[in-house]
PQR file with spaces between the fields and no chain letter, atoms N, CA, C, O and H, PARSE charges and radii, in Angstrom:
ATOM       1  N    MET     1      20.422   -4.999   21.462 -0.4000 1.5000
ATOM       2  CA   MET     1      19.357   -4.069   21.115 -0.0000 2.0000
ATOM       3  C    MET     1      19.690   -3.416   19.776  0.5500 1.7000
ATOM       4  O    MET     1      20.829   -3.010   19.546 -0.5500 1.4000
ATOM       5  N    THR     2      18.702   -3.316   18.901 -0.4000 1.5000
ATOM       6  CA   THR     2      18.885   -2.721   17.587 -0.0000 2.0000
ATOM       7  C    THR     2      18.680   -1.211   17.669  0.5500 1.7000
ATOM       8  O    THR     2      17.720   -0.737   18.276 -0.5500 1.4000
ATOM       9  H    THR     2      17.777   -3.646   19.088  0.4000 1.0000
ATOM      10  N    VAL     3      19.572   -0.479   17.064 -0.4000 1.5000
ATOM      11  CA   VAL     3      19.472    0.980   17.025 -0.0000 2.0000
ATOM      12  C    VAL     3      19.053    1.381   15.619  0.5500 1.7000
ATOM      13  O    VAL     3      19.658    0.956   14.635 -0.5500 1.4000
ATOM      14  H    VAL     3      20.352   -0.865   16.570  0.4000 1.0000
ATOM      15  N    LEU     4      18.011    2.205   15.534 -0.4000 1.5000
ATOM      16  CA   LEU     4      17.542    2.672   14.239 -0.0000 2.0000
ATOM      17  C    LEU     4      18.559    3.619   13.622  0.5500 1.7000
ATOM      18  O    LEU     4      19.055    4.528   14.286 -0.5500 1.4000
ATOM      19  H    LEU     4      17.520    2.551   16.334  0.4000 1.0000
ATOM      20  N    GLN     5      18.863    3.402   12.360 -0.4000 1.5000
ATOM      21  CA   GLN     5      19.806    4.258   11.651 -0.0000 2.0000
ATOM      22  C    GLN     5      19.100    5.408   10.944  0.5500 1.7000
ATOM      23  O    GLN     5      19.714    6.435   10.655 -0.5500 1.4000
ATOM      24  H    GLN     5      18.459    2.663   11.821  0.4000 1.0000
ATOM      25  N    LYS     6      17.819    5.237   10.667 -0.4000 1.5000
ATOM      26  CA   LYS     6      17.047    6.269    9.972 -0.0000 2.0000
ATOM      27  C    LYS     6      15.905    6.706   10.879  0.5500 1.7000
ATOM      28  O    LYS     6      15.367    5.894   11.632 -0.5500 1.4000
ATOM      29  H    LYS     6      17.320    4.403   10.902  0.4000 1.0000
ATOM      30  N    PRO     7      15.533    7.969   10.814 -0.5600 1.5000
ATOM      31  CA   PRO     7      14.382    8.402   11.609  0.2800 2.0000
ATOM      32  C    PRO     7      13.101    7.781   11.057  0.5500 1.7000
ATOM      33  O    PRO     7      13.029    7.403    9.888 -0.5500 1.4000
ATOM      34  N    LEU     8      12.113    7.684   11.904 -0.4000 1.5000
ATOM      35  CA   LEU     8      10.824    7.152   11.475 -0.0000 2.0000
ATOM      36  C    LEU     8      10.163    8.122   10.504  0.5500 1.7000
ATOM      37  O    LEU     8      10.337    9.336   10.601 -0.5500 1.4000
ATOM      38  H    LEU     8      12.171    7.991   12.854  0.4000 1.0000
ATOM      39  N    THR     9       9.408    7.568    9.575 -0.4000 1.5000
ATOM      40  CA   THR     9       8.670    8.407    8.628 -0.0000 2.0000
ATOM      41  C    THR     9       7.443    8.990    9.316  0.5500 1.7000
ATOM      42  O    THR     9       7.070    8.570   10.411 -0.5500 1.4000
ATOM      43  H    THR     9       9.267    6.581    9.497  0.4000 1.0000
ATOM      44  N    ASN    10       6.829    9.954    8.663 -0.4000 1.5000
ATOM      45  CA   ASN    10       5.610   10.546    9.223 -0.0000 2.0000
ATOM      46  C    ASN    10       4.506    9.496    9.358  0.5500 1.7000
ATOM      47  O    ASN    10       3.725    9.541   10.309 -0.5500 1.4000
ATOM      48  H    ASN    10       7.132   10.296    7.773  0.4000 1.0000
ATOM      49  N    LEU    11       4.436    8.556    8.421 -0.4000 1.5000
ATOM      50  CA   LEU    11       3.440    7.486    8.498 -0.0000 2.0000
ATOM      51  C    LEU    11       3.714    6.573    9.690  0.5500 1.7000
ATOM      52  O    LEU    11       2.795    6.214   10.426 -0.5500 1.4000
ATOM      53  H    LEU    11       5.071    8.519    7.649  0.4000 1.0000
ATOM      54  N    GLN    12       4.968    6.201    9.876 -0.4000 1.5000
ATOM      55  CA   GLN    12       5.316    5.335   10.998 -0.0000 2.0000
ATOM      56  C    GLN    12       4.991    6.005   12.331  0.5500 1.7000
ATOM      57  O    GLN    12       4.473    5.363   13.245 -0.5500 1.4000
ATOM      58  H    GLN    12       5.714    6.492    9.278  0.4000 1.0000
ATOM      59  N    LEU    13       5.295    7.289   12.437 -0.4000 1.5000
ATOM      60  CA   LEU    13       4.990    8.017   13.670 -0.0000 2.0000
ATOM      61  C    LEU    13       3.486    8.064   13.925  0.5500 1.7000
ATOM      62  O    LEU    13       3.032    7.875   15.054 -0.5500 1.4000
ATOM      63  H    LEU    13       5.715    7.811   11.695  0.4000 1.0000
ATOM      64  N    GLU    14       2.732    8.313   12.881 -0.4000 1.5000
ATOM      65  CA   GLU    14       1.274    8.375   13.016 -0.0000 2.0000
ATOM      66  C    GLU    14       0.715    7.022   13.440  0.5500 1.7000
ATOM      67  O    GLU    14      -0.159    6.949   14.304 -0.5500 1.4000
ATOM      68  H    GLU    14       3.100    8.466   11.964  0.4000 1.0000
ATOM      69  N    LEU    15       1.219    5.955   12.832 -0.4000 1.5000
ATOM      70  CA   LEU    15       0.756    4.611   13.186 -0.0000 2.0000
ATOM      71  C    LEU    15       1.130    4.253   14.622  0.5500 1.7000
ATOM      72  O    LEU    15       0.345    3.621   15.328 -0.5500 1.4000
ATOM      73  H    LEU    15       1.929    6.014   12.130  0.4000 1.0000
ATOM      74  N    LEU    16       2.316    4.652   15.053 -0.4000 1.5000
ATOM      75  CA   LEU    16       2.703    4.403   16.446 -0.0000 2.0000
ATOM      76  C    LEU    16       1.749    5.099   17.409  0.5500 1.7000
ATOM      77  O    LEU    16       1.373    4.535   18.437 -0.5500 1.4000
ATOM      78  H    LEU    16       2.953    5.166   14.479  0.4000 1.0000
ATOM      79  N    GLN    17       1.362    6.316   17.075 -0.4000 1.5000
ATOM      80  CA   GLN    17       0.411    7.029   17.923 -0.0000 2.0000
ATOM      81  C    GLN    17      -0.937    6.321   17.919  0.5500 1.7000
ATOM      82  O    GLN    17      -1.569    6.177   18.966 -0.5500 1.4000
ATOM      83  H    GLN    17       1.668    6.774   16.240  0.4000 1.0000
ATOM      84  N    LEU    18      -1.372    5.884   16.757 -0.4000 1.5000
ATOM      85  CA   LEU    18      -2.658    5.199   16.646 -0.0000 2.0000
ATOM      86  C    LEU    18      -2.650    3.894   17.431  0.5500 1.7000
ATOM      87  O    LEU    18      -3.567    3.614   18.203 -0.5500 1.4000
ATOM      88  H    LEU    18      -0.858    6.002   15.907  0.4000 1.0000
ATOM      89  N    TYR    19      -1.602    3.100   17.225 -0.4000 1.5000
ATOM      90  CA   TYR    19      -1.560    1.785   17.859 -0.0000 2.0000
ATOM      91  C    TYR    19      -1.274    1.871   19.356  0.5500 1.7000
ATOM      92  O    TYR    19      -1.436    0.874   20.061 -0.5500 1.4000
ATOM      93  H    TYR    19      -0.857    3.328   16.598  0.4000 1.0000
ATOM      94  N    SER    20      -0.861    3.010   19.854 -0.4000 1.5000
ATOM      95  CA   SER    20      -0.672    3.152   21.295 -0.0000 2.0000
ATOM      96  C    SER    20      -2.014    3.287   22.015  0.5500 1.7000
ATOM      97  O    SER    20      -2.061    3.292   23.245 -0.5500 1.4000
ATOM      98  H    SER    20      -0.730    3.820   19.282  0.4000 1.0000
ATOM      99  N    LEU    21      -3.095    3.395   21.257 -0.4000 1.5000
ATOM     100  CA   LEU    21      -4.426    3.536   21.848 -0.0000 2.0000
ATOM     101  C    LEU    21      -4.982    2.229   22.388  0.5500 1.7000
ATOM     102  O    LEU    21      -5.985    2.238   23.101 -0.5500 1.4000
ATOM     103  H    LEU    21      -3.056    3.391   20.257  0.4000 1.0000
ATOM     104  N    ASN    22      -4.349    1.098   22.060 -0.4000 1.5000
ATOM     105  CA   ASN    22      -4.824   -0.212   22.485 -0.0000 2.0000
ATOM     106  C    ASN    22      -6.274   -0.435   22.047  0.5500 1.7000
ATOM     107  O    ASN    22      -7.165   -0.639   22.872 -0.5500 1.4000
ATOM     108  H    ASN    22      -3.534    1.090   21.481  0.4000 1.0000
ATOM     109  N    LEU    23      -6.482   -0.392   20.757 -0.4000 1.5000
ATOM     110  CA   LEU    23      -7.807   -0.566   20.175 -0.0000 2.0000
ATOM     111  C    LEU    23      -8.329   -1.980   20.387  0.5500 1.7000
ATOM     112  O    LEU    23      -7.552   -2.931   20.467 -0.5500 1.4000
ATOM     113  H    LEU    23      -5.759   -0.227   20.087  0.4000 1.0000
ATOM     114  N    PRO    24      -9.644   -2.112   20.478 -0.5600 1.5000
ATOM     115  CA   PRO    24     -10.223   -3.460   20.491  0.2800 2.0000
ATOM     116  C    PRO    24      -9.880   -4.164   19.171  0.5500 1.7000
ATOM     117  O    PRO    24      -9.674   -3.508   18.150 -0.5500 1.4000
ATOM     118  N    GLU    25      -9.822   -5.475   19.196 -0.4000 1.5000
ATOM     119  CA   GLU    25      -9.422   -6.257   18.027 -0.0000 2.0000
ATOM     120  C    GLU    25     -10.264   -5.913   16.795  0.5500 1.7000
ATOM     121  O    GLU    25      -9.735   -5.850   15.686 -0.5500 1.4000
ATOM     122  H    GLU    25      -9.990   -6.008   20.025  0.4000 1.0000
ATOM     123  N    GLU    26     -11.548   -5.693   16.977 -0.4000 1.5000
ATOM     124  CA   GLU    26     -12.447   -5.370   15.857 -0.0000 2.0000
ATOM     125  C    GLU    26     -12.040   -4.055   15.185  0.5500 1.7000
ATOM     126  O    GLU    26     -12.024   -3.962   13.958 -0.5500 1.4000
ATOM     127  H    GLU    26     -11.978   -5.743   17.879  0.4000 1.0000
ATOM     128  N    GLU    27     -11.716   -3.050   15.983 -0.4000 1.5000
ATOM     129  CA   GLU    27     -11.297   -1.763   15.427 -0.0000 2.0000
ATOM     130  C    GLU    27      -9.918   -1.857   14.788  0.5500 1.7000
ATOM     131  O    GLU    27      -9.664   -1.227   13.762 -0.5500 1.4000
ATOM     132  H    GLU    27     -11.729   -3.126   16.980  0.4000 1.0000
ATOM     133  N    LEU    28      -9.035   -2.634   15.385 -0.4000 1.5000
ATOM     134  CA   LEU    28      -7.704   -2.833   14.824 -0.0000 2.0000
ATOM     135  C    LEU    28      -7.811   -3.473   13.445  0.5500 1.7000
ATOM     136  O    LEU    28      -7.116   -3.067   12.514 -0.5500 1.4000
ATOM     137  H    LEU    28      -9.242   -3.146   16.219  0.4000 1.0000
ATOM     138  N    LEU    29      -8.669   -4.459   13.316 -0.4000 1.5000
ATOM     139  CA   LEU    29      -8.887   -5.109   12.025 -0.0000 2.0000
ATOM     140  C    LEU    29      -9.447   -4.115   11.010  0.5500 1.7000
ATOM     141  O    LEU    29      -9.056   -4.138    9.843 -0.5500 1.4000
ATOM     142  H    LEU    29      -9.234   -4.788   14.073  0.4000 1.0000
ATOM     143  N    ALA    30     -10.361   -3.243   11.443 -0.4000 1.5000
ATOM     144  CA   ALA    30     -10.930   -2.234   10.546 -0.0000 2.0000
ATOM     145  C    ALA    30      -9.847   -1.275   10.054  0.5500 1.7000
ATOM     146  O    ALA    30      -9.846   -0.893    8.884 -0.5500 1.4000
ATOM     147  H    ALA    30     -10.679   -3.224   12.391  0.4000 1.0000
ATOM     148  N    VAL    31      -8.929   -0.885   10.933 -0.4000 1.5000
ATOM     149  CA   VAL    31      -7.832    0.010   10.544 -0.0000 2.0000
ATOM     150  C    VAL    31      -6.912   -0.693    9.553  0.5500 1.7000
ATOM     151  O    VAL    31      -6.492   -0.094    8.562 -0.5500 1.4000
ATOM     152  H    VAL    31      -8.930   -1.195   11.884  0.4000 1.0000
ATOM     153  N    LYS    32      -6.599   -1.953    9.813 -0.4000 1.5000
ATOM     154  CA   LYS    32      -5.741   -2.716    8.898 -0.0000 2.0000
ATOM     155  C    LYS    32      -6.383   -2.817    7.519  0.5500 1.7000
ATOM     156  O    LYS    32      -5.710   -2.663    6.499 -0.5500 1.4000
ATOM     157  H    LYS    32      -6.940   -2.439   10.618  0.4000 1.0000
ATOM     158  N    ARG    33      -7.673   -3.073    7.496 -0.4000 1.5000
ATOM     159  CA   ARG    33      -8.383   -3.169    6.208 -0.0000 2.0000
ATOM     160  C    ARG    33      -8.400   -1.827    5.492  0.5500 1.7000
ATOM     161  O    ARG    33      -8.238   -1.764    4.273 -0.5500 1.4000
ATOM     162  H    ARG    33      -8.219   -3.198    8.324  0.4000 1.0000
ATOM     163  N    LEU    34      -8.595   -0.765    6.243 -0.4000 1.5000
ATOM     164  CA   LEU    34      -8.603    0.577    5.665 -0.0000 2.0000
ATOM     165  C    LEU    34      -7.252    0.899    5.028  0.5500 1.7000
ATOM     166  O    LEU    34      -7.191    1.415    3.912 -0.5500 1.4000
ATOM     167  H    LEU    34      -8.727   -0.816    7.233  0.4000 1.0000
ATOM     168  N    LEU    35      -6.183    0.593    5.739 -0.4000 1.5000
ATOM     169  CA   LEU    35      -4.842    0.835    5.196 -0.0000 2.0000
ATOM     170  C    LEU    35      -4.577   -0.025    3.966  0.5500 1.7000
ATOM     171  O    LEU    35      -4.029    0.454    2.973 -0.5500 1.4000
ATOM     172  H    LEU    35      -6.232    0.174    6.645  0.4000 1.0000
ATOM     173  N    ALA    36      -4.962   -1.284    4.034 -0.4000 1.5000
ATOM     174  CA   ALA    36      -4.764   -2.179    2.892 -0.0000 2.0000
ATOM     175  C    ALA    36      -5.538   -1.679    1.680  0.5500 1.7000
ATOM     176  O    ALA    36      -5.008   -1.677    0.569 -0.5500 1.4000
ATOM     177  H    ALA    36      -5.407   -1.673    4.841  0.4000 1.0000
ATOM     178  N    ARG    37      -6.782   -1.254    1.876 -0.4000 1.5000
ATOM     179  CA   ARG    37      -7.608   -0.752    0.777 -0.0000 2.0000
ATOM     180  C    ARG    37      -6.985    0.508    0.189  0.5500 1.7000
ATOM     181  O    ARG    37      -6.935    0.667   -1.031 -0.5500 1.4000
ATOM     182  H    ARG    37      -7.213   -1.256    2.778  0.4000 1.0000
ATOM     183  N    HIS    38      -6.512    1.399    1.045 -0.4000 1.5000
ATOM     184  CA   HIS    38      -5.897    2.645    0.579 -0.0000 2.0000
ATOM     185  C    HIS    38      -4.714    2.353   -0.341  0.5500 1.7000
ATOM     186  O    HIS    38      -4.626    2.900   -1.441 -0.5500 1.4000
ATOM     187  H    HIS    38      -6.552    1.270    2.036  0.4000 1.0000
ATOM     188  N    PHE    39      -3.807    1.488    0.113 -0.4000 1.5000
ATOM     189  CA   PHE    39      -2.610    1.214   -0.680 -0.0000 2.0000
ATOM     190  C    PHE    39      -2.927    0.384   -1.920  0.5500 1.7000
ATOM     191  O    PHE    39      -2.258    0.530   -2.943 -0.5500 1.4000
ATOM     192  H    PHE    39      -3.879    1.044    1.006  0.4000 1.0000
ATOM     193  N    ALA    40      -3.929   -0.479   -1.850 -0.4000 1.5000
ATOM     194  CA   ALA    40      -4.349   -1.237   -3.034 -0.0000 2.0000
ATOM     195  C    ALA    40      -4.945   -0.295   -4.075  0.5500 1.7000
ATOM     196  O    ALA    40      -4.655   -0.421   -5.265 -0.5500 1.4000
ATOM     197  H    ALA    40      -4.473   -0.598   -1.019  0.4000 1.0000
ATOM     198  N    ASP    41      -5.778    0.648   -3.634 -0.4000 1.5000
ATOM     199  CA   ASP    41      -6.365    1.625   -4.560 -0.0000 2.0000
ATOM     200  C    ASP    41      -5.281    2.494   -5.197  0.5500 1.7000
ATOM     201  O    ASP    41      -5.334    2.792   -6.390 -0.5500 1.4000
ATOM     202  H    ASP    41      -6.013    0.750   -2.667  0.4000 1.0000
ATOM     203  N    LYS    42      -4.317    2.890   -4.402 -0.4000 1.5000
ATOM     204  CA   LYS    42      -3.223    3.717   -4.911 -0.0000 2.0000
ATOM     205  C    LYS    42      -2.414    2.953   -5.956  0.5500 1.7000
ATOM     206  O    LYS    42      -2.075    3.506   -7.002 -0.5500 1.4000
ATOM     207  H    LYS    42      -4.275    2.648   -3.432  0.4000 1.0000
ATOM     208  N    ALA    43      -2.105    1.696   -5.682 -0.4000 1.5000
ATOM     209  CA   ALA    43      -1.356    0.870   -6.637 -0.0000 2.0000
ATOM     210  C    ALA    43      -2.156    0.665   -7.916  0.5500 1.7000
ATOM     211  O    ALA    43      -1.601    0.711   -9.014 -0.5500 1.4000
ATOM     212  H    ALA    43      -2.380    1.246   -4.833  0.4000 1.0000
ATOM     213  N    SER    44      -3.448    0.440   -7.779 -0.4000 1.5000
ATOM     214  CA   SER    44      -4.308    0.245   -8.942 -0.0000 2.0000
ATOM     215  C    SER    44      -4.351    1.501   -9.809  0.5500 1.7000
ATOM     216  O    SER    44      -4.295    1.417  -11.036 -0.5500 1.4000
ATOM     217  H    SER    44      -3.900    0.403   -6.888  0.4000 1.0000
ATOM     218  N    SER    45      -4.450    2.655   -9.173 -0.4000 1.5000
ATOM     219  CA   SER    45      -4.460    3.918   -9.921 -0.0000 2.0000
ATOM     220  C    SER    45      -3.152    4.129  -10.669  0.5500 1.7000
ATOM     221  O    SER    45      -3.150    4.573  -11.817 -0.5500 1.4000
ATOM     222  H    SER    45      -4.495    2.724   -8.176  0.4000 1.0000
ATOM     223  N    GLU    46      -2.046    3.810  -10.019 -0.4000 1.5000
ATOM     224  CA   GLU    46      -0.740    3.949  -10.672 -0.0000 2.0000
ATOM     225  C    GLU    46      -0.621    3.003  -11.861  0.5500 1.7000
ATOM     226  O    GLU    46      -0.076    3.373  -12.901 -0.5500 1.4000
ATOM     227  H    GLU    46      -2.047    3.449   -9.087  0.4000 1.0000
ATOM     228  N    PHE    47      -1.128    1.782  -11.709 -0.4000 1.5000
ATOM     229  CA   PHE    47      -1.059    0.830  -12.811 -0.0000 2.0000
ATOM     230  C    PHE    47      -1.921    1.303  -13.983  0.5500 1.7000
ATOM     231  O    PHE    47      -1.512    1.198  -15.139 -0.5500 1.4000
ATOM     232  H    PHE    47      -1.570    1.481  -10.865  0.4000 1.0000
ATOM     233  N    GLU    48      -3.119    1.827  -13.681 -0.4000 1.5000
ATOM     234  CA   GLU    48      -3.981    2.347  -14.748 -0.0000 2.0000
ATOM     235  C    GLU    48      -3.289    3.488  -15.490  0.5500 1.7000
ATOM     236  O    GLU    48      -3.396    3.593  -16.712 -0.5500 1.4000
ATOM     237  H    GLU    48      -3.452    1.913  -12.742  0.4000 1.0000
ATOM     238  N    LYS    49      -2.580    4.343  -14.749 -0.4000 1.5000
ATOM     239  CA   LYS    49      -1.852    5.443  -15.384 -0.0000 2.0000
ATOM     240  C    LYS    49      -0.755    4.892  -16.296  0.5500 1.7000
ATOM     241  O    LYS    49      -0.608    5.348  -17.430 -0.5500 1.4000
ATOM     242  H    LYS    49      -2.494    4.257  -13.756  0.4000 1.0000
ATOM     243  N    LEU    50       0.014    3.918  -15.810 -0.4000 1.5000
ATOM     244  CA   LEU    50       1.044    3.290  -16.643 -0.0000 2.0000
ATOM     245  C    LEU    50       0.427    2.665  -17.890  0.5500 1.7000
ATOM     246  O    LEU    50       0.953    2.805  -18.994 -0.5500 1.4000
ATOM     247  H    LEU    50      -0.106    3.547  -14.889  0.4000 1.0000
ATOM     248  N    TRP    51      -0.686    1.978  -17.700 -0.4000 1.5000
ATOM     249  CA   TRP    51      -1.396    1.315  -18.796 -0.0000 2.0000
ATOM     250  C    TRP    51      -1.742    2.343  -19.871  0.5500 1.7000
ATOM     251  O    TRP    51      -1.464    2.138  -21.053 -0.5500 1.4000
ATOM     252  H    TRP    51      -1.113    1.864  -16.803  0.4000 1.0000
ATOM     253  N    ASP    52      -2.354    3.456  -19.446 -0.4000 1.5000
ATOM     254  CA   ASP    52      -2.764    4.500  -20.391 -0.0000 2.0000
ATOM     255  C    ASP    52      -1.563    5.208  -21.021  0.5500 1.7000
ATOM     256  O    ASP    52      -1.530    5.415  -22.234 -0.5500 1.4000
ATOM     257  H    ASP    52      -2.580    3.623  -18.486  0.4000 1.0000
ATOM     258  N    ASP    53      -0.583    5.575  -20.205 -0.4000 1.5000
ATOM     259  CA   ASP    53       0.585    6.310  -20.702 -0.0000 2.0000
ATOM     260  C    ASP    53       1.392    5.508  -21.716  0.5500 1.7000
ATOM     261  O    ASP    53       1.986    6.081  -22.630 -0.5500 1.4000
ATOM     262  H    ASP    53      -0.610    5.407  -19.219  0.4000 1.0000
ATOM     263  N    ASN    54       1.417    4.190  -21.562 -0.4000 1.5000
ATOM     264  CA   ASN    54       2.221    3.335  -22.435 -0.0000 2.0000
ATOM     265  C    ASN    54       1.419    2.680  -23.553  0.5500 1.7000
ATOM     266  O    ASN    54       1.980    1.960  -24.379 -0.5500 1.4000
ATOM     267  H    ASN    54       0.934    3.724  -20.820  0.4000 1.0000
ATOM     268  N    GLY    55       0.121    2.923  -23.583 -0.4000 1.5000
ATOM     269  CA   GLY    55      -0.712    2.346  -24.632 -0.0000 2.0000
ATOM     270  C    GLY    55      -0.795    0.825  -24.571  0.5500 1.7000
ATOM     271  O    GLY    55      -0.938    0.161  -25.598 -0.5500 1.4000
ATOM     272  H    GLY    55      -0.335    3.507  -22.911  0.4000 1.0000
ATOM     273  N    TRP    56      -0.705    0.279  -23.364 -0.4000 1.5000
ATOM     274  CA   TRP    56      -0.771   -1.168  -23.209 -0.0000 2.0000
ATOM     275  C    TRP    56      -2.180   -1.674  -23.483  0.5500 1.7000
ATOM     276  O    TRP    56      -3.158   -0.938  -23.351 -0.5500 1.4000
ATOM     277  H    TRP    56      -0.589    0.818  -22.530  0.4000 1.0000
ATOM     278  N    SER    57      -2.266   -2.940  -23.866 -0.4000 1.5000
ATOM     279  CA   SER    57      -3.555   -3.575  -24.143 -0.0000 2.0000
ATOM     280  C    SER    57      -3.519   -4.994  -23.596  0.5500 1.7000
ATOM     281  O    SER    57      -2.517   -5.430  -23.030 -0.5500 1.4000
ATOM     282  H    SER    57      -1.472   -3.538  -23.973  0.4000 1.0000
ATOM     283  N    ASN    58      -4.619   -5.704  -23.773 -0.4000 1.5000
ATOM     284  CA   ASN    58      -4.646   -7.113  -23.377 -0.0000 2.0000
ATOM     285  C    ASN    58      -3.593   -7.900  -24.148  0.5500 1.7000
ATOM     286  O    ASN    58      -3.001   -8.842  -23.622 -0.5500 1.4000
ATOM     287  H    ASN    58      -5.433   -5.350  -24.233  0.4000 1.0000
ATOM     288  N    ASP    59      -3.365   -7.506  -25.398 -0.4000 1.5000
ATOM     289  CA   ASP    59      -2.326   -8.174  -26.194 -0.0000 2.0000
ATOM     290  C    ASP    59      -0.946   -7.981  -25.563  0.5500 1.7000
ATOM     291  O    ASP    59      -0.121   -8.895  -25.572 -0.5500 1.4000
ATOM     292  H    ASP    59      -3.846   -6.741  -25.826  0.4000 1.0000
ATOM     293  N    THR    60      -0.701   -6.790  -25.016 -0.4000 1.5000
ATOM     294  CA   THR    60       0.568   -6.527  -24.336 -0.0000 2.0000
ATOM     295  C    THR    60       0.746   -7.494  -23.169  0.5500 1.7000
ATOM     296  O    THR    60       1.817   -8.071  -22.983 -0.5500 1.4000
ATOM     297  H    THR    60      -1.372   -6.048  -25.009  0.4000 1.0000
ATOM     298  N    MET    61      -0.311   -7.660  -22.393 -0.4000 1.5000
ATOM     299  CA   MET    61      -0.245   -8.560  -21.242 -0.0000 2.0000
ATOM     300  C    MET    61      -0.003   -9.999  -21.693  0.5500 1.7000
ATOM     301  O    MET    61       0.792  -10.719  -21.090 -0.5500 1.4000
ATOM     302  H    MET    61      -1.181   -7.191  -22.544  0.4000 1.0000
ATOM     303  N    ASN    62      -0.691  -10.410  -22.752 -0.4000 1.5000
ATOM     304  CA   ASN    62      -0.502  -11.768  -23.276 -0.0000 2.0000
ATOM     305  C    ASN    62       0.920  -11.970  -23.780  0.5500 1.7000
ATOM     306  O    ASN    62       1.506  -13.035  -23.584 -0.5500 1.4000
ATOM     307  H    ASN    62      -1.337   -9.825  -23.242  0.4000 1.0000
ATOM     308  N    ASP    63       1.478  -10.948  -24.429 -0.4000 1.5000
ATOM     309  CA   ASP    63       2.867  -11.032  -24.892 -0.0000 2.0000
ATOM     310  C    ASP    63       3.817  -11.216  -23.711  0.5500 1.7000
ATOM     311  O    ASP    63       4.750  -12.017  -23.778 -0.5500 1.4000
ATOM     312  H    ASP    63       1.002  -10.083  -24.588  0.4000 1.0000
ATOM     313  N    TRP    64       3.580  -10.476  -22.635 -0.4000 1.5000
ATOM     314  CA   TRP    64       4.437  -10.585  -21.453 -0.0000 2.0000
ATOM     315  C    TRP    64       4.362  -11.982  -20.844  0.5500 1.7000
ATOM     316  O    TRP    64       5.359  -12.523  -20.367 -0.5500 1.4000
ATOM     317  H    TRP    64       2.823   -9.825  -22.580  0.4000 1.0000
ATOM     318  N    LEU    65       3.165  -12.551  -20.870 -0.4000 1.5000
ATOM     319  CA   LEU    65       2.986  -13.882  -20.285 -0.0000 2.0000
ATOM     320  C    LEU    65       3.715  -14.965  -21.069  0.5500 1.7000
ATOM     321  O    LEU    65       4.090  -15.997  -20.512 -0.5500 1.4000
ATOM     322  H    LEU    65       2.355  -12.111  -21.258  0.4000 1.0000
ATOM     323  N    THR    66       3.912  -14.728  -22.359 -0.4000 1.5000
ATOM     324  CA   THR    66       4.542  -15.753  -23.194 -0.0000 2.0000
ATOM     325  C    THR    66       6.022  -15.502  -23.440  0.5500 1.7000
ATOM     326  O    THR    66       6.664  -16.261  -24.166 -0.5500 1.4000
ATOM     327  H    THR    66       3.607  -13.890  -22.811  0.4000 1.0000
ATOM     328  N    GLU    67       6.577  -14.442  -22.843 -0.4000 1.5000
ATOM     329  CA   GLU    67       8.011  -14.154  -23.024 -0.0000 2.0000
ATOM     330  C    GLU    67       8.855  -15.165  -22.290  0.5500 1.7000
ATOM     331  O    GLU    67      10.083  -15.087  -22.325 -0.5500 1.4000
ATOM     332  H    GLU    67       6.056  -13.826  -22.253  0.4000 1.0000
């Protein structure tokens, strides 16, 4: 049996509570999509911030592709 060395995060605890509800497959899929969309939007926002903060352009991306 594996023993956890770190406590669960607040997100993990919340998800455990949610998934203990035994949701129908359709609702479970909706929750998975919601979580995926949330984290994709967050990653996209962070990338846009990096793009703006660093003055990157399409030329920057093309340079990276040819390195």
